[in-house]
C-alpha positions in Angstrom: 7.2 40.4 88.4 6.2 37.7 85.8 7.5 34.5 87.2 7.4 30.9 86.0 6.3 29.0 89.0 5.9 25.2 89.4 6.3 24.5 85.7 5.7 20.8 86.2 4.1 17.9 84.5 1.8 15.3 85.8 3.3 12.2 87.3 2.4 10.2 84.2 5.0 10.4 81.5 4.3 10.0 77.8 5.5 6.8 76.4 7.4 6.7 74.2 9.2 10.0 74.7 9.2 11.7 71.3 9.7 15.2 70.1 7.3 17.2 67.9 9.6 16.8 64.9 9.3 13.1 65.1 5.5 13.3 65.3 5.4 15.6 62.3 7.6 13.2 60.3 5.6 10.2 61.3 2.0 11.6 60.9 2.3 14.9 58.9 -1.1 16.0 60.1 -3.1 15.9 63.3 -6.6 17.0 64.0 -8.7 17.3 67.1 -11.2 19.1 69.3 -11.1 20.6 72.7 -12.4 23.3 75.1 -10.9 26.4 76.5 -12.2 27.8 79.8 -11.0 31.2 81.1 -11.8 32.6 84.5 -11.0 36.0 86.0 -11.2 39.4 84.3 -11.5 37.7 80.9 -14.0 34.9 81.5 -15.7 32.5 79.0 -15.9 29.1 77.5 -15.0 28.3 73.9 -14.9 25.0 72.1 -12.3 24.6 69.4 -11.4 22.3 66.5 -7.9 22.3 65.0 -5.7 20.9 62.3 -1.9 20.6 62.6 -0.3 20.5 59.2 3.4 20.1 59.8 4.5 23.0 62.0 1.4 25.1 61.2 -1.7 24.9 63.5 -5.1 26.2 62.3 -7.6 26.6 65.1 -11.3 27.6 65.0 -12.9 28.7 68.2 -16.7 28.5 68.6 -18.9 30.1 71.3 -21.7 28.3 73.3 -24.1 28.8 70.4 -21.7 27.1 68.0 -20.9 30.3 66.1 -17.3 30.6 64.8 -15.8 33.4 66.8 -12.1 33.3 66.2 -9.5 31.7 63.9 -5.9 31.4 64.9 -2.9 30.4 62.8 0.1 29.3 64.9 3.5 28.8 63.4 6.8 28.2 65.2 7.7 31.9 65.2 4.3 33.6 64.9 0.7 33.6 65.9 -2.1 35.5 64.2 -5.7 35.7 65.1 -8.9 36.8 63.3 -11.8 37.9 65.4 -14.5 36.7 63.0 -17.4 38.4 64.9 -15.8 41.9 64.6 -13.7 41.2 61.5 -10.4 42.3 63.1 -7.0 40.7 62.5 -4.4 40.5 65.3 -0.7 40.3 64.6 1.8 38.4 66.7 2.8 41.7 68.4 -0.7 42.7 69.3 -1.5 39.2 70.6 1.6 39.4 72.8 0.4 42.7 74.3 -3.0 41.3 75.1 -2.0 37.9 76.5 1.1 38.1 78.8 1.5 34.3 79.0 3.0 34.5 75.5 6.1 35.8 77.2 6.6 32.3 78.6 4.7 30.1 76.1 6.1 30.7 72.7 4.3 29.9 69.4 6.6 26.8 69.0 5.4 25.6 72.4 1.8 25.9 71.2 2.7 23.8 68.1 4.0 21.1 70.5 0.9 21.3 72.7 -1.5 20.9 69.9 0.4 17.9 68.6 0.0 16.4 72.2 3.6 16.9 73.4 4.6 18.8 76.4 7.1 21.5 75.3 10.6 20.7 76.3 11.8 24.3 76.3 9.5 25.3 79.2 11.5 22.9 81.5 14.7 24.6 80.4 13.4 28.0 81.6 14.8 28.9 84.9 12.0 29.0 87.5 11.5 32.2 89.5 13.2 34.2 86.9 11.6 37.7 86.6 10.1 38.4 83.3 7.3 41.0 83.8 5.1 42.2 86.6 2.9 39.1 87.3 3.5 35.4 87.9 2.4 32.4 85.9 2.0 28.8 86.9 1.9 26.3 84.0 0.9 22.7 84.6 0.3 19.8 82.2 -1.8 16.7 82.6 -1.5 13.6 80.5 -3.8 10.7 79.8 -0.8 8.5 79.2 -1.2 8.8 75.4 -0.5 12.5 75.1 -1.0 15.9 76.5 -4.6 16.2 77.6 -4.8 19.4 79.7 -2.8 22.7 80.0 -3.4 24.9 83.0 -2.2 28.5 83.1 -2.7 30.5 86.3 -1.7 34.1 86.4 -1.7 35.0 90.1 -1.3 38.8 90.1 -4.0 39.1 87.4 -6.3 36.6 89.0 -6.7 35.0 85.6 -6.6 31.3 84.7 -7.0 29.4 81.5 -7.6 25.7 81.2 -7.3 24.1 77.8 -8.5 20.5 77.5 -8.1 18.3 74.4 -11.0 15.9 74.1 -10.0 14.3 70.8 -6.8 14.0 68.9 -6.4 12.0 65.7 -3.1 11.5 63.9 -2.7 11.1 60.2 -6.0 12.8 59.1 -6.9 16.5 58.7 -9.9 18.9 58.7 -9.2 20.3 55.3 -11.7 23.1 55.8 -9.6 24.4 58.7 -6.4 24.8 56.7 -7.3 28.3 55.5 -5.5 31.6 55.9 -6.8 34.7 57.4 -8.1 36.9 54.6 -5.6 39.6 53.7 -8.5 42.1 53.4 -9.2 41.7 57.2 -8.3 45.0 58.9 -5.5 44.9 61.5 -6.3 45.8 65.2 -4.9 49.1 66.5 -2.3 48.4 69.1 
């Protein structure tokens, strides 16, 4: 069963305690860079740069050679991805099928994470509540100024993901990242 285990934050708390709506109202935009490391059946390292424009998050992933490999657009109720190497577009539904952690971490939680705020709703989820056929452990780490690292460990699938935010700048944007996935991009077959 898919279980939410040890959904906990680091001992450091963010000061002041603020929600994502207050951050958006105060700064309007946020930009940053980071790294995603995946181990297990799906392994790899990708760097990313992103821009949060209100509740929309635009993310560009790059491989070790610096080539843009994927673009994601995250909104509070949806997430879309464009595999730029294969020119394939993934809808919210197809992403949910490929990545089981989206059953626990919703798009609105990702919006909070990219703004540097630990999602409140994850703590309201009952721990050890069966969701699917694997388990997930979500942990957060803070540098005292905002969310720095997110760890996702999926025990039954022997898969882990570590997302680290190296830079986060409030009030300025990467205008070239605020782009939509081209409508002409073919959708993936589910």
